[in-house]
C-alpha positions in Angstrom: 122.9 96.6 59.2 125.6 94.9 61.3 127.4 93.9 58.1 127.4 97.6 56.9 128.5 98.9 60.3 131.4 96.4 60.3 132.4 97.4 56.8 132.7 100.9 58.0 134.8 99.8 60.9 132.4 101.4 63.3 132.1 100.1 66.9 128.4 99.8 67.9 126.0 98.6 70.6 123.1 96.5 69.7 119.7 97.6 71.1 120.8 100.1 73.7 118.5 100.7 76.6 117.1 104.0 75.4 113.7 105.5 74.6 112.2 103.9 71.5 114.6 100.9 71.6 116.9 101.8 68.6 118.5 98.8 66.9 122.1 100.3 67.2 124.0 103.0 68.9 127.4 104.0 67.2 129.9 104.0 70.0 131.8 107.3 70.5 129.0 109.3 68.7 125.5 110.5 69.4 124.1 108.4 66.5 121.3 105.9 66.9 120.1 103.7 64.0 116.6 102.3 63.6 116.0 99.5 61.1 112.4 99.9 60.2 110.2 97.0 58.7 108.3 98.2 55.6 105.2 96.5 56.8 105.2 97.4 60.6 106.3 100.9 59.9 104.0 101.6 57.1 106.1 102.3 54.1 103.5 101.3 51.5 100.4 103.5 51.0 98.2 100.4 50.6 99.1 99.3 54.2 98.0 102.7 55.5 94.7 102.7 53.6 94.0 99.1 54.3 94.1 98.0 50.7 96.6 95.3 51.6 94.3 93.5 54.1 91.4 91.2 53.5 90.9 90.5 57.3 91.0 92.7 60.3 91.6 95.8 58.1 90.6 98.2 60.8 93.0 96.6 63.3 96.0 96.6 60.9 95.5 100.1 59.6 95.2 101.5 63.2 98.3 99.5 64.3 100.4 100.7 61.5 99.3 104.4 61.8 100.1 104.2 65.6 103.5 102.7 64.8 104.2 105.6 62.3 103.0 108.1 64.9 105.2 106.6 67.6 108.2 106.5 65.3 107.8 110.3 64.6 107.3 111.0 68.4 110.5 108.9 69.4 112.6 110.5 66.7 111.6 114.0 67.9 112.3 113.1 71.6 115.7 111.6 70.9 116.7 114.6 68.6 115.6 117.0 71.4 117.9 115.1 73.7 120.9 115.6 71.3 120.9 112.3 69.4 121.2 112.0 65.6 118.6 109.5 64.6 118.9 107.6 61.4 116.0 105.4 60.1 116.4 102.9 57.3 113.9 100.7 55.6 114.5 97.0 55.6 114.7 96.9 51.9 117.4 99.6 51.7 119.4 97.7 54.3 119.1 94.3 52.6 120.1 95.7 49.2 123.3 97.1 50.8 122.5 100.4 49.4 125.3 102.8 49.0 123.0 105.6 50.2 122.7 103.8 53.6 126.6 103.7 53.8 126.8 107.3 52.8 124.3 108.6 55.3 125.9 106.6 58.2 129.3 107.8 57.3 128.2 111.4 57.0 126.4 111.4 60.4 129.0 109.4 62.3 131.9 111.6 61.3 129.8 114.8 62.0 128.6 113.4 65.3 132.2 112.4 66.5 133.5 116.0 66.2 133.9 117.9 69.5 
């Protein structure tokens, strides 16, 4: 993500001290970026249903369900406080997806307006 932010020539702060511990805050805007791990944040259905796990299935499905719920709650709370919250999957970021760059550009230029 840092490489993407640098390529866009955006100033940013790593891990600002805010609710939910976002990964980045784009300086001069009200934009926060979360980089979500596909595993820990439950991207795949089989992680949510427990099919992925041979051991401690109950623990892992509960943990991942809790993480998803917490993510939604934190996003809602930050948006209510006036932040733009962008969440990206690890795989999107690692691919250097153009859609990641487009979304960041769209929201940071909008967020920077008076």
